[in-house]
Each structure stands twice: as C-alpha cells, then as structure tokens.
N, C-alpha and C positions, 0 to 999 in steps of 0.2 A: 280133158277138154276144158279150156278156160271158161269161167263163168261169164255170162252176158250181163252187162252192166245195166241195172235198172235206172230209170230217170228219177224215181222217187221211191221212197219206202212204201211197202204195201200198207193197206189200212185195214182195220178190224173194227166191227161193231160189237161191243160187249153185250152179254145177256141183258145187262141193266139199260142198254140203249146208248151208251156212250161210244162215240165214233172217234178213233185216234189212229195215228200212224203206228206201225209195229216197232218203230225205233223212236224213243222218246229222248229228248235232249235233257240230260241232268245238270243241275247247276250247283251241285255240291262244291265244286271246285272254286266257286266264288269266295267261299269262306276261307279257303286255303290262300288264295290270291291276296285277300285282305288281312292275312294273319298279322302282318306287321303294324297294323293300325290305319293304314291308308285305305280309303274306299274307292272302288272303281268308279270312273266317270260314267254316270248312268246313260247319258246320251250315246256315247261311243259303244258301251257294252250293249245297249238296245239295238244299235245298228248291227252289231254282230248277230244278235238273235234274228234280226230281219233277214240276214243273209242265210241263216239256217232254215227259216220259214220259206224263203224262196226256193230252197233246194228240196222242199217237202217235209222237212223236219220242224213241223209247226206245233209240236206239243212240248212243253217245257215243265220239268219237275223240280220243285225247290221245297224249302221248309222254312219255318219261323226262325231257325238258327243258322241259316246258310248265308250269313253276312247280309249284304243288301240285294240278294237275289230277287226278292219279291219286288223291290223298288225298281230294279232294272227291268224286270218283266212288266211291271205296270207302266214304265216309260214306253217300252215296245208296244203294248196294247193301245196306249194313247196316241202314238205318233207313227206306228208302223203296222197298223192292224191288217191282219190277212185273213181271208175267209177260212173258217174251220180251225183257227189258232186256239190252242187249248193251254190253260195254265192250271197246273196240279200243285197244290201246296200241302204242308203237313202242319199240324198243331201238335206240340209236344209238351203239354203241361205237366208240371210236377204234381205227384198225387196229393189230393187234398179234397176239400168239399167241392163237388162240382155242381154248384147251384146254377140256376138260369143265368144269373147275373154274370158269374165267372165265365161260363161258356159263351155268352153273348160278347163279353169283352174280348176273349180270345178270337173268336171269329170276326168280330168287328175290326180288330186290328189287321187281320189278314185281308179283309175286304178293302180297308183303307190303303194299305200298303200296295196292293195290286191295282187299286183304282177302279174296281168293278162293283157291280150290284150283286152278282152271283158268282160263287166259286165253282169252276167246272167240276173239280174233284177235290174234296177235302179229306185228307188221309190223317187218321188219328193215331198217335203212338202213346202208349201207356207204360210207364216205367216198372211198375211193381203190381203184380197181380194180387198181392196180399191186401192191397187197398182196393175195395169194391167200387170206388168212385167212378170208374169207367163206364159202369152201367148207367149211372146218373147222368154222365156226360152225354152218352148216346141218346138218352131220352130228350135232352135239350137240343142235341144236333138234329135229331129227326124233326123237331118243332121248326128249327130254322130251315130245314129242307122244305118243309110244307109251306113255309113263308116265302120260298123262292130265294133264300140267300145262299143255298147250297144246292147245286144240281145233282151231284152224286156223292156218296159217302164211301170212303175206303178206310182201311187200316194199314199200318206199316209195322212190320216185325211182330206180327201176332203169331203165336204157335197154333197148331191144329186144334188142341183142346179148347182154347179160349176163342178161336174164330167160330167153332162149332157152337159154343155157348151163346155167342152173340146172335148167330143166325137162329138158333132155337128160341131165342128171346124176341125174335121178330125184326132185328136190325137189318135194314136192306144194304148189307155190305157188298159193294160192287167189285172192289179189288182188294188184294193183300200185296204190299210191296215188300219183297224179301230178297235176301241174297240167293242167287242161283247162277251157277256157272260150271265150267268143266272141273273146277276145283272144289265147288260147294253143291253137292247134288242132293242135299236133304229134302228140298222141296219136291223132288220127283217122287216121294213116297206117299206117306199118308196125307200130306197137304194137298198134293195134286188130286189124289183120288176124292178127297172131300170137295174141293173146289169144283171139279167136273160135275159132281152129283148135285151140287147146290148153287149153281150159276154164279160162282164167284171166279174171278180170274186174277192171275198173278202179274204183277209188274216186277220184272226181274232186275235187280241192280247188282253191281259187282261183276258184271258179265265178262269183263275184260280184266278183272282182278287189279284194278289201278293201273293197268298198262303191262302187267307181267305176262298176261297171255297175249304176246306179240312176237313177231319175228326177231325183235330186238334182244330177246332174252334166251332164245335158243342156244344151247351149248355154252352159255356164259357162266363165269364163276359167280358164287353167291355174293351179293353187294354187302359192303361193310358200313356205307354211309348212305342213308336213305333220307332224302330232303323233304318230300311232301307228305302230307297227312294220308293222302289216299294209299300211297305205297306203303307207308307205315302200317296202316291197317291191314292190307292184303298180304304183307309179309307175315303177320300173325297167322292169318288163315293158312299160308303155305307151311309154317311151322307145324300147325295143328294137324295138317293132313299127311305129314310125313317128312317135311323139310324139303330142302332144295333138290335133292334127287328125285322126290316125288314130282315136283313141278316139272323137272326136266323130262321125266317120262311121259308126262301129259303133253309137253310142248313138242317133244319129238314125234309123238303120235299125230297131233294136230298139224304139224309141218308136213308129214307124209300125206295126210289127207289133203292139206292145201295144195301140195304138189300135183296131185292127181286131178284137181280141179282148176288149177292156175290162180289160187287165191291165197291170201295171207293167213297166218295163224290166227289173227284177231277175227278175220271173216268167218273161218271155221268155228271159233268159239261163239260168235254170235248166231251163227246158223244152227248150232247144237241147241242153244237155248230157245231160239224161235220155234224149233220143231217139238218142243216139249208141249204136250197136249193143253196143259192148263195155262200156259203162258200167253198173255195178250200182247205184251210188248216187252222189249229189252231196253233198259235205260243206259245210254252211253254218255259219260261225263265229258263236258266241255270246258277248256280253259279259254274263256272269252278273249279274242284279240290276240292270242298267242299261237295256238295251232289248232287245226281241225282235220279230221279224217273223214269228212262226208262221202267223198267218192269211193274210198275204200269199203266203208260200211255199207254203201248201196250193193256192193257185189254179193252180199249175203242173200240178196233176193233173186240171184241169177242161177242158183243150183240148189240141189237138194242132197243130203248125205245118204248114201246107199248102204247096203248090208256090209260091204267091205269096210267102208269108212267107220261104221259103228263097231265092227269087230276090233279094228285097229285102236279105237278109242277105249273100248271095254278092256283090252289087255293093259292099257295104261292105267285105267281106273283101278284094276286089281292091285296095283302097286301103292295105292293111296288109301287113306281111311277118311271117313266122314268126320267133319267137325262135330264136337259133342252136342248132344240134345237135339231139339227140334229147331225150326226156324225162329230167329229172334233171341234164342237163349243167350247168344254171345253178349247181349246187352244187359243181362239180368243176373248172370251167374258166371263163375270162372269156368274155362279160361276166357277172360273178356277179350274178344277179338274186335276191338274198335280202334278208331284212330287215336283215341285218348289212352288206350290201354286199360289198365285196371280201374274199373268204375266202382269198386267196393266202397271207396270213401264217399263218392257222390251219392250212392244208393243209401249209405248210412246217415246221410243228412235229410233224406226225404221223410215227410211226415208218415207215421204208421197210422193204421186204421183205428187202433184202440190205445187206451192208456191203462196203466195199472195204478193201484193205490194201495196203501198199507191197510192191513186188517186190524182193527181196533182191538187192544188186549193181547196181540199176538206179534211180538217184535220178530222181525225177520220174515214174516209171512206177507205176501202181496196177492191181490186179486185183480182180475181183469173183467170189467163190465163193458158190454157193447152198447148199452142204452136200450136194450130190448125190454118191453113191458113185462115179459115173462120172467126175467131174472129177479126183479124186485118182488113180483107176486109170488114166485116159487121159492124165494129165499136161496138163490144159488148164484154162483159166479160162472162166467164163461171159462175162466181158468183160474187156478190157485197155484202158487209157487210157495213152497215151504223148503227153504234151504236149497239144496240141489235138485229137489223133486218137483215136478210140475205135473199137474192133472188138468186135462181139458175135458170139459163136460160133453155129453152127447151133442153133436153139432148137426144142424140141418141146413138146407139151402134157403135160408131166410135172409132176405135183403131188406135192410132198414127195419121198420116196425112191423112187419108182417108179410111182405111180398114174397111169394114162393117163386124161386128161380127155376126155370126149365121144368115146368110141371110135366110129370109123366115120364121123364127121362133120367134114370138113375146114373148113367155114365156122366152127363153133363152136371148134375147135382153133386156127383163126387168131386168134380173139378172145383166147383165153388166152395164146397165144405172143406176140402183140403187147404185152399187158399185162406179160408177163414180160420182154420186151425193154425196155420203158419202165422197169420196176423196176431193171433192170441198168444202164440209163443214169443213172438217178436216183442210184445209189450212187456214181457218179463225177462228179456235178455236172452232168449233161446231161439232155435230155429229147427226146421224139420230134421236136420241131421242129428238133433239131440233126442228124437223120439225112439223110445225102446219098446213100446206096445201100442198096437191100434186095435179096436174092436169095431166091426162093421156089422150094422143091423140093416137087413135088406128086406123090403116088403115082398118082392117077387123073386124067389130064388132062381127062376129061368133067366133073370137079367144079370146074373152074376158076372158075366165076362167083361162087360164094359167097366163097371167099377173096379174090378180086379186089375185090369190093364192100366186104368188111370193111377191106381195105388202103386202099381209096379213102376210107373214112370216117375212118380214123385219120391218114391223110396228105393230106386234102383241101387244105390249104393249103401244106404243105411240099413235096409232090410230089417226092420223091427219085427218083434213077435207079433202075430196077427191072428185074429179069430173072426170068422164070418159067420153070421147067424141069419136065418131066415125068420123074420118077425112080422107076421100078417097084420098085427094091431098097432102099427106106427100111427102116431097122432097127426092129423092133418094131412095136406096134400103133398106128402113127402114120400119119395121112393126109397130113401136111404138115410141113415143117421150114423154118424161116426164119432167115437170118442178116442182120445189119445193119452198116453203117459210119456213123459220126457224126463230125462236126467242130465244135468249139467255135470261136466267133468270137475268143475270147481265151484264151490258155493260163491254166488256173486257177493254175498255180504263179506266174505273174507278178503 
C-alpha cells in the first residue's frame, strides 16, 4: 500500500528539552560545492534554506569546516527567520591546551559567523583521546552554556566509552552525531543502549550513504570514477562492509521493502534509521540550489516497517559485516573511512599530551613527565624508554594536578588510564600496539568485568600478557591502577 505523504517531517523533543524536526538538513555538501575555491552566494543559498524551512525542514546542521555553511545559515537567520528554526554547528579544534580563552575564541567565532547570541546546539569533536584536553574544553563549554551562549551541548563521533566518561563527569551531553545507516549499524549496539539509559539521543548522518542508498544504484555496476567527496567517503564504507556485492544485497532488500509500501529505496533507508529507538533525527545532506528530495523524504513519515520488512533487511545484513570498531573510530584509526581517506598523516601532526626528554648520564634513554607534582616528589617518570624497551609506571585516572576522573567507576577510569598510557607511549615514539604486558590493580574485585572489557577493546588485536590483581589498599580515590611494558621492533636510536 503506498505511503501517505506527510506535509512536514515529524518533530521530537529530546530529553534535554531541544525541539527539532526528525529530518535535519545537513550542509556538509557546501564544502564540496566550494572545493574549487569559489564561495557560494550567501543570499541565494540562504533563500534555498528558506525553501527548506517552509517545507518543515527548519533545522540545519553544519560545522566550522563546512566551507561557508555557517555564514549562509547566518544570512538565513537574519533575513528569512522562521519560527522554530534551529542552527546546529560543530567545533572541531585540534588537540592542545583547552584554556578558557581558546574555548571562548572557538565558540565566539561560531556565534559571529552565525550572527546569533546563542547557539542552539554546539557539537564538539575531538581528534585524539590520548590528549585529555577535551575534559578541560567541556568545563569551559559548560560555563558558556551557563552564560547563555550555548543552549545545548552535544558531541560528534564520540565512541561509547568516552561518551560514558563524559556523562559520569557530569557533562550534560544532549546528542551524539554518528554514522548510522543500513550499511553502518554499529550505533544500534552498545551506543544505543547507553544513550537510552542516560537521556542522550543520536543524530544520524550518512543515512543515505552519500546517495548510494537510492534507486539509482540498484543492480548497477560498481563505479570507477567518483566525483564528490561524499560518495568517496561512503564508497570506503561499502568496501569495509563487504564490497559492492554487499551493497547490492542491501539495495535489493530495500527495493523489495519499498515496493511493498510504494516508496523509494532512500525512503526505506530513512525509515529504518528513524525507527531506531535512540535516534532523534536523521540528517540528510543538501546541495543548495542544485537538487533536493524533500517530497520524497517526507514519505518516510507515511508508513512503518513491519516484521516482514525487517526480516528481508536482516537477510541482507547477514551478507555484510560491520565497519571496524565503535562509532567514530573511522576518524582515529585505520581503516580511515573518511572523505579525505587516510588521516594518519594529519593525526601525526597533532600535539601530543606529553613530551619526552633525555635522561642525564644515560645516552639513548628518554623519560616522560606529565607535570604531576607526584613525579618530582617521588622521583619517578610516567614512562621510560631505554632502547627498544618502554616501561610505563602505574597509572591512575588523575587529570591535571590531582583531579580524579569518574570517582567510583572502575570501568570509566580504565578508559582514561589507557588513554594516558597511550599518550605516554606516543611521547617516546610508540603506541598501544607495541605493548607486550599490562598489570591491572583493582580495588574491588567484584568490579572486574567493566575494566576487563575495556582492556579487551583497547588490546583486541595486540593481546599483551596481562595480570589482574585485587589490591584493597590503592592510594587515593582510585578504583584501579594500570602499568604497562612495551617493546619496539626497532630501536628508534638506530
């Protein structure tokens, strides 16, 4: 039976109180349209946003690096204001010292470009969890929220472990923007379970896989020339889940479901995402002034998927595999499933959390200091490298000069500790893949499972030798302490 066309997308009020349409217009394509160096005409592009708003699509998602998207949206807000219009943007700073001044400057630029006094939803992206500056950033972002400069705080491409850490630290995260589609179903697992339990909701991007989840590609041969950034990105996702044949299996199932309801493959893809319990809204990209699919997208609100539909899709899912890791891992580790491809060079240029220095009287030996008062007092280093061998001291969830992260939660402290160990290794030219032994000291042995599972996620491929001990006398408000040993394949000095 054909779907009944809705006149406008459904709306939802998030647990945090933010009211939005369930289809958000994404402005990522602005960057692609401006790739050659020409900037879109802000007035004409803003008029296109007004047409979206008139059709009920009055929430727009952008970022600091989406070309002139913020300026276009600012022009729209100034000249075509519509009741209930929402502007969501992202701040994606490079890791470094997140001082109050640095955060205020980053958010001040967003406010200025949008021409507003308060950002409806500020979404924060962090490139490298080894640098703990994101905790400092959120301290200052919360201050700006209290000052009325930010209405709601969100994150983008955070994995479940670090989203959980933020929530335990009291950060009022309203949303997490992640890849979520018929091709990328990672967010349906631990991420969704956590979000539903802790009043966080997902904004799903990549829902149409850059246009590959559409009637146009059903039964078509694999393309050899891909022109735009969006398709380049999602072609990498297709390769990661099993290749072109895997995509065709999903497209065939979606086409059969669409035939049962009189809708397109794209509408089926949108509907599946919208029915995921933790999803607040799906983000659909727009190429302003070129083409739009508003009428087709509205059909997603005219039907629901039934048991037969889900069975057809599940059969196709069984022929695919999930992209590696958790949500957002594609930006931080191989295989890099991004528009730019391999980001390892970019990540290698980012500031590390710590530095190493030579040890006097010991040529070839280097040590890592974090600036902790305890290192100087106790006469020890966070890590020491001697030739190929690296030893990392017992490490706790201490942030800065004494703040204990996630008091009372051994699992979250394990996340912070392993990031800190990774940062220590980075300072002497190593990484977690070089670890050959870990020792875990746990205050409460009954809390073993959470830290063990985190350890498993961090070392799934490396699988170092490991010992776990229950130690009731851990000093301070720590639930866990971990030390590590690593060995490089080649002596860096050579």
